[in-house]
Structure formats: C-alpha cells, structure tokens
C-alpha positions as CSV (number, residue, x, y, z in Angstrom):
1,M,290.7,47.5,72.1
2,L,292.7,49.8,74.7
3,K,292.1,47.2,77.7
4,F,293.3,44.7,75.3
5,L,296.6,46.5,74.3
6,A,297.2,47.6,78.0
7,R,297.3,44.2,78.7
8,R,299.6,42.6,76.0
9,L,302.0,45.7,76.9
10,V,302.0,44.7,80.8
11,N,303.0,41.2,79.3
12,Y,305.7,41.8,77.5
13,L,307.3,44.4,79.4
14,I,307.5,41.5,82.1
15,L,308.7,38.9,79.5
16,V,311.7,41.8,78.2
17,F,312.5,42.0,82.1
18,I,313.0,38.1,82.4
19,A,314.5,37.8,78.6
20,T,317.4,40.6,79.5
21,S,318.1,39.3,83.1
22,L,318.3,35.9,82.1
23,A,320.5,36.7,79.4
24,Y,323.3,38.6,81.9
25,I,322.9,35.9,84.6
26,L,323.7,32.9,82.3
27,A,326.1,35.2,80.2
28,S,328.5,36.2,83.8
29,M,328.1,32.3,84.7
30,T,329.6,31.2,81.5
31,F,332.0,33.9,80.0
32,H,335.0,34.1,81.4
33,P,336.9,37.5,80.6
34,E,339.7,37.5,82.4
35,N,340.8,34.4,80.4
36,R,341.3,37.3,77.8
37,Y,344.0,38.7,79.6
38,L,346.4,35.9,80.4
39,G,349.1,34.6,78.3
40,R,349.9,38.2,77.2
41,N,353.9,38.8,76.3
42,P,355.3,40.9,78.9
43,P,352.4,39.8,80.9
44,I,349.4,41.9,82.3
45,P,349.9,42.4,86.2
46,A,347.0,41.2,88.1
47,S,346.2,44.1,89.8
48,T,345.3,46.0,86.5
49,I,343.2,42.8,85.7
50,E,341.2,43.2,88.6
51,Q,340.8,46.8,87.9
52,T,340.0,46.3,84.1
53,L,337.2,44.0,85.5
54,K,335.9,45.7,88.1
55,E,335.5,48.8,86.1
56,R,333.2,46.8,83.4
57,N,331.6,45.0,86.4
58,A,333.3,41.6,85.5
59,A,335.3,40.8,87.9
60,P,335.1,36.8,88.9
61,D,335.8,36.9,92.6
62,T,332.1,39.5,93.1
63,P,328.8,37.1,93.1
64,V,327.2,36.9,90.3
65,L,323.7,38.4,91.8
66,V,326.0,41.4,93.2
67,R,327.1,41.9,89.6
68,Y,323.9,42.1,87.9
69,G,322.5,44.2,90.7
70,H,325.0,46.8,89.5
71,W,324.3,46.4,86.1
72,L,320.3,46.6,86.6
73,N,320.8,50.0,88.5
74,G,323.0,51.1,85.4
75,V,320.4,50.2,83.0
76,A,317.5,51.6,85.0
77,H,319.8,55.0,84.6
78,G,320.1,53.9,80.7
79,D,324.0,53.1,81.1
80,F,324.8,48.9,79.5
81,G,328.6,49.8,80.8
82,K,331.7,49.3,78.8
83,V,332.8,47.0,76.0
84,I,335.0,44.5,77.6
85,Q,337.8,46.3,75.0
86,G,338.6,49.9,74.9
87,E,336.7,52.7,76.7
88,E,333.5,53.1,74.9
89,P,330.2,52.7,76.3
90,V,328.0,49.7,75.1
91,S,325.2,51.7,74.6
92,S,327.3,53.7,71.9
93,E,328.3,50.6,69.8
94,L,324.5,49.6,70.5
95,K,323.4,52.8,68.9
96,R,326.0,52.7,65.5
97,R,325.2,49.0,65.2
98,I,321.2,49.6,65.3
99,G,321.3,52.3,62.4
100,V,323.5,49.6,60.3
101,S,321.0,46.9,60.7
102,L,318.4,49.1,60.0
103,R,319.4,50.5,57.1
104,L,320.6,47.2,55.4
105,L,317.7,45.2,56.2
106,F,314.2,47.6,55.8
107,F,314.1,47.6,52.6
108,G,314.9,43.8,52.2
109,T,312.1,43.2,54.8
110,V,309.7,45.2,53.7
111,L,309.9,44.5,49.6
112,G,309.8,40.3,50.8
113,A,307.2,40.2,52.5
114,V,305.2,42.3,49.5
115,F,306.3,39.8,47.0
116,G,305.7,37.2,49.3
117,V,301.9,38.2,50.0
118,L,301.3,38.7,46.1
119,I,302.9,35.6,45.6
120,G,300.8,33.9,47.9
121,V,297.8,34.9,46.9
122,V,298.2,34.8,43.5
123,G,299.2,31.3,43.8
124,A,296.4,30.3,45.7
125,V,294.2,32.2,43.4
126,R,295.3,30.1,40.7
127,Q,296.0,27.0,42.1
128,R,297.7,24.6,40.0
129,K,297.9,26.9,37.0
130,P,301.9,27.6,36.0
131,V,302.0,30.9,38.0
132,D,301.5,29.2,40.7
133,V,303.9,26.0,40.1
134,V,306.5,28.6,39.2
135,G,306.3,30.1,42.5
136,T,305.4,27.4,44.6
137,V,308.8,25.8,43.2
138,G,310.6,28.7,43.1
139,S,309.9,29.1,46.9
140,Y,311.2,25.5,47.7
141,I,314.5,26.1,45.7
142,L,315.0,29.1,48.3
143,L,313.8,27.5,50.9
144,A,316.1,24.3,50.5
145,T,318.9,26.4,49.6
146,P,321.6,27.6,52.9
147,T,321.1,31.2,52.8
148,V,325.3,31.0,52.5
149,V,324.4,29.6,49.3
150,I,322.4,31.9,48.0
151,I,324.5,34.8,48.9
152,I,327.3,33.8,47.1
153,V,325.0,32.9,44.0
154,V,324.2,37.1,44.2
155,Q,327.3,38.2,44.3
156,T,328.9,36.6,41.7
157,I,326.2,37.7,39.7
158,F,327.1,41.0,40.7
159,V,330.7,40.5,40.1
160,W,329.9,39.5,36.3
161,I,327.5,42.4,35.9
162,N,330.5,45.0,37.2
163,R,332.7,43.0,34.8
164,H,330.8,43.3,31.7
165,S,329.7,46.9,32.8
166,G,332.8,48.1,32.3
167,N,332.3,49.5,35.8
168,A,334.4,47.1,38.7
169,G,333.1,49.4,41.0
170,L,329.5,49.5,40.4
171,F,327.6,47.4,42.6
172,P,330.4,47.2,45.4
173,Q,329.8,44.2,47.3
174,T,331.3,44.6,50.9
175,G,331.4,47.4,53.3
176,E,328.3,50.2,54.1
177,Y,330.0,53.1,52.0
178,T,333.0,54.5,50.8
179,S,334.4,57.0,53.4
180,N,336.6,58.9,51.0
181,L,333.1,60.4,48.8
182,H,331.0,63.5,49.8
183,G,327.1,64.4,48.8
184,L,325.6,63.2,45.9
185,A,328.3,60.4,45.2
186,F,327.9,59.6,48.9
187,W,324.4,58.6,48.9
188,L,324.9,57.2,45.6
189,D,327.8,54.4,46.7
190,R,325.2,53.7,49.8
191,G,322.3,53.2,47.1
192,R,325.0,51.1,45.2
193,R,326.0,49.0,48.3
194,L,322.0,48.2,49.5
195,V,321.3,46.7,46.1
196,A,322.7,43.0,46.7
197,P,321.8,42.5,49.9
198,T,318.4,43.8,49.4
199,I,317.9,41.4,46.6
200,V,319.1,38.9,49.0
201,L,316.5,39.7,51.9
202,T,313.8,39.8,49.8
203,L,314.5,36.5,48.0
204,L,314.5,34.9,51.3
205,G,311.4,37.0,52.8
206,A,309.1,36.4,49.8
207,S,309.9,32.7,49.8
208,F,309.0,32.7,53.6
209,Y,306.0,34.7,53.8
210,S,304.6,33.3,50.2
211,R,304.1,29.5,51.8
212,Y,302.4,30.9,54.7
213,Q,300.0,33.5,52.7
214,R,299.4,31.0,50.1
215,S,298.2,28.1,53.0
216,A,296.1,30.9,54.7
217,M,294.3,32.0,51.2
218,L,293.5,28.9,50.3
219,D,291.3,28.0,53.7
220,V,289.9,31.4,53.1
221,L,288.2,30.9,49.1
222,G,286.1,28.1,50.8
223,S,284.7,29.9,53.2
224,D,281.3,30.5,53.4
225,F,281.2,34.3,53.7
226,L,282.9,34.6,50.3
227,R,280.3,32.8,48.6
228,T,277.9,35.0,51.0
229,A,279.7,38.5,49.4
230,R,279.3,37.1,46.2
231,A,275.3,35.9,46.6
232,K,275.0,39.9,47.7
233,G,276.2,40.8,44.3
234,L,279.8,41.3,44.9
235,T,281.9,40.1,42.0
236,R,284.7,37.2,42.4
237,Q,287.5,39.6,42.4
238,Q,285.6,42.5,45.0
239,A,285.1,39.4,47.3
240,L,288.4,38.4,47.2
241,F,290.0,41.6,47.8
242,K,287.7,43.1,50.4
243,H,287.0,40.1,52.3
244,G,289.5,37.7,51.2
245,V,292.7,38.8,51.0
246,R,291.9,41.0,54.3
247,T,291.0,37.6,56.5
248,A,293.7,35.9,54.8
249,L,296.3,38.6,56.3
250,I,295.4,38.4,59.8
251,P,297.7,35.1,60.4
252,M,300.2,37.0,58.2
253,M,300.6,40.2,60.4
254,T,301.7,38.3,63.5
255,F,304.4,36.4,61.4
256,F,305.9,39.3,59.9
257,A,305.8,41.6,63.0
258,Y,307.6,39.0,64.5
259,S,310.0,38.3,61.7
260,F,311.3,41.8,61.4
261,G,311.7,42.2,65.2
262,L,313.9,39.2,64.6
263,L,315.6,39.6,61.7
264,L,317.7,43.0,63.1
265,T,319.9,40.6,65.4
266,G,319.5,37.2,63.1
267,A,320.8,38.4,59.5
268,T,324.6,37.5,60.7
269,F,325.6,35.6,57.4
270,T,324.0,38.7,55.3
271,E,325.7,41.4,57.6
272,S,329.0,39.4,57.5
273,L,329.6,38.5,53.9
274,F,328.2,41.7,52.6
275,G,331.2,43.7,55.6
276,W,328.2,45.6,57.2
277,N,328.9,45.8,61.1
278,G,325.4,45.3,62.3
279,M,323.2,44.2,65.3
280,G,323.7,40.1,64.1
281,K,327.7,40.8,63.8
282,Y,327.9,42.6,66.6
283,L,325.9,39.5,68.9
284,I,328.6,37.1,67.4
285,E,331.6,39.3,68.4
286,S,330.4,40.2,71.5
287,V,329.9,36.3,72.2
288,Q,333.7,35.8,70.8
289,S,335.2,38.1,73.3
290,R,333.0,36.8,76.2
291,D,331.4,40.6,76.8
292,T,328.8,40.4,79.2
293,N,327.4,43.8,79.1
294,A,327.1,43.6,75.2
295,V,325.2,40.6,74.9
296,A,322.9,41.4,77.1
297,A,322.6,44.7,75.8
298,V,322.2,42.8,72.4
299,T,319.6,40.8,74.3
300,C,317.9,43.8,75.5
301,F,317.5,45.0,72.6
302,T,315.9,42.3,70.7
303,A,313.3,41.7,73.6
304,V,312.1,45.2,73.4
305,L,311.9,44.7,69.3
306,V,309.9,41.9,69.9
307,L,307.8,43.5,72.5
308,L,307.4,46.6,69.6
309,S,306.7,43.9,67.0
310,G,303.8,42.1,69.5
311,M,302.1,45.4,69.8
312,L,302.4,46.2,65.7
313,S,301.1,42.8,65.5
314,D,298.0,43.0,67.8
315,I,297.3,46.5,66.5
316,L,297.2,45.2,63.0
317,Y,295.1,41.9,64.4
318,A,292.6,44.4,65.3
319,A,292.2,46.8,62.7
320,L,291.5,43.6,60.4
321,D,289.6,41.5,62.8
322,P,286.6,43.8,64.0
323,R,286.0,41.3,66.7
324,V,289.0,42.5,68.6
325,R,287.9,45.7,69.1
326,S,284.6,45.0,70.1
327,R,286.4,43.4,73.2
C-alpha cells in the first residue's frame, strides 16, 4: 500500500508542477498589465510604469521564459511575488482568502456529502417507493436550476424569515462578519452569516452526491457477495450496511475528494452573492486585473488541493478495498 501511495504522490507532484507552470506562462503571454496604467489623468510617466512592472516581474520587454525562471526561483523560496496593485505579497492575500473559503465551504460540503450519500442509499434500497421518488425529483430539480437562482431563492426565504421574526439582522445575507462586534456576539454573528450559504452548498452537494450514490448502490444490490452474506446468516440490513454500502462508497470517495478540492476555487457565485472574499472571487478578480502572479498562485493552490484530494481518495480507497492494500 505504501508503494502504491508513493507512486501516486510522485505523479501528483509532477502534475502540480506542470499545471502551475502552464498557468504562469499562459497568463504571462495573454495578460498585458501595462494597459492598466495607460490613459490615466494625469498620465503616469513611462519610467514609473516600467519600474512598477519590473518589481512585479511583469515587464513586457522581458522574455516570458526569463520571467518564468525568476518566478519559479521565488516560488522555491515561498515567494509568489507582489500583487499587480499595491505592495502586498500574493502569499499574504492567498492565506487570507484560503481561510475565508474554508470557513464558508467546509460545513456545506461535508453536510452535502453526508445527506447525498444517505438519500442515495435510501433511494436505492427503497427503489420506486415514495421516498425514492421524492429524492429523485428533488435532486433533478436542484441539478436543473442554475446556482444563481438557488442562491437568490434561499436569500429571499431568509429575508422573509428576518422580516417576520422582527429582527432584520437575524440571518445576515452578505459579508463574513460585523467588524464592530466582540466576544460571544462576534462569533454568534459569524455563525448566523454561515447559515444561508451552508444551506445552499448542502442542497447543491446533496443533489449531486445522491445521484451517484444511488447508481452505485443499485449496482451493488444485485451482487453475488450480498447473496453470499445473506446465506451465511446475516440479515438484509446487516448485509447491506456491512458489505453493500461499503462497496458502493468506493467510487464515491474519489468523487467526493476531488469535488472538495476543486470547490474551494469554484464557488464563485456563492462567494460573490453572499459577499465572502474567498478564493473563487479572488481568481475572478485576478483575471480581471491581469495579475499573472495571483493567477499562478491560485492555480498552484488548486493543484495542491487536487494533489491532497487525490491522496485522500487513494487512502480512503485503500481503506475500503482490501485488494489495494495487498498490492
């Protein structure tokens, strides 16, 4: 098993390097950050623009591969360069945004996976029964509805709840926290602000996971090993949960691990509409500001997340499937 995981780790590290390098080179070739300083009134001296771009390793007269070499040397020492606007290092902004995204997405992602698996398992076991029909119809409705619409509907419901509760600030819909609060009130405020986006992410996650889990569970229900388990004296429930669910979870582990890794930079709509300045929103802002250093840093972070997700998937896969442990 250790050899299997070591081989996978080496493959993932190579992919992280390739993905990050391509992101930096493509962004350097595509972006033209010098255009941000043109057309100002009063005009910015050309020497100032040149000096600013050189400090950020973005001078257009420097070959892309030379810039890539400087950037790679900095990354090796933990320096992703400066943001295109201001003097703040990209790494500082990255750390702040990562924390925001993790706080926003963790609970919704985990709850979505748990409810999705439960709905899928129950739907497969109770196939074509009312509980399965309700779960299937609900999942398809959510999958067919644009994320923006789901967010607006949830926000509207909470606005109605706030209005009829007599407390307009019971469940705030924008921002991560209120800056003038302290102590217990501060943490309660943060918790209330998490409720609506967590519900959105739970609904979206559960709709996806339930379809995959139901399909995987249906494939398992007709397997010979379940009939063998029943023949050995296990009850139907014991055979299902001891052998069936465990086997059906194997493909779900890969799906869940990679979904969580990519969600941190993919929840752009959720972060934007709820006013959370996380990684997804940072990626969009970086592209709009033509910030090569920031785009490359976000890509590197995403690639590392995929690496960690892949390793987590492999470990869970090995834990659930004894055949992997015997390699």
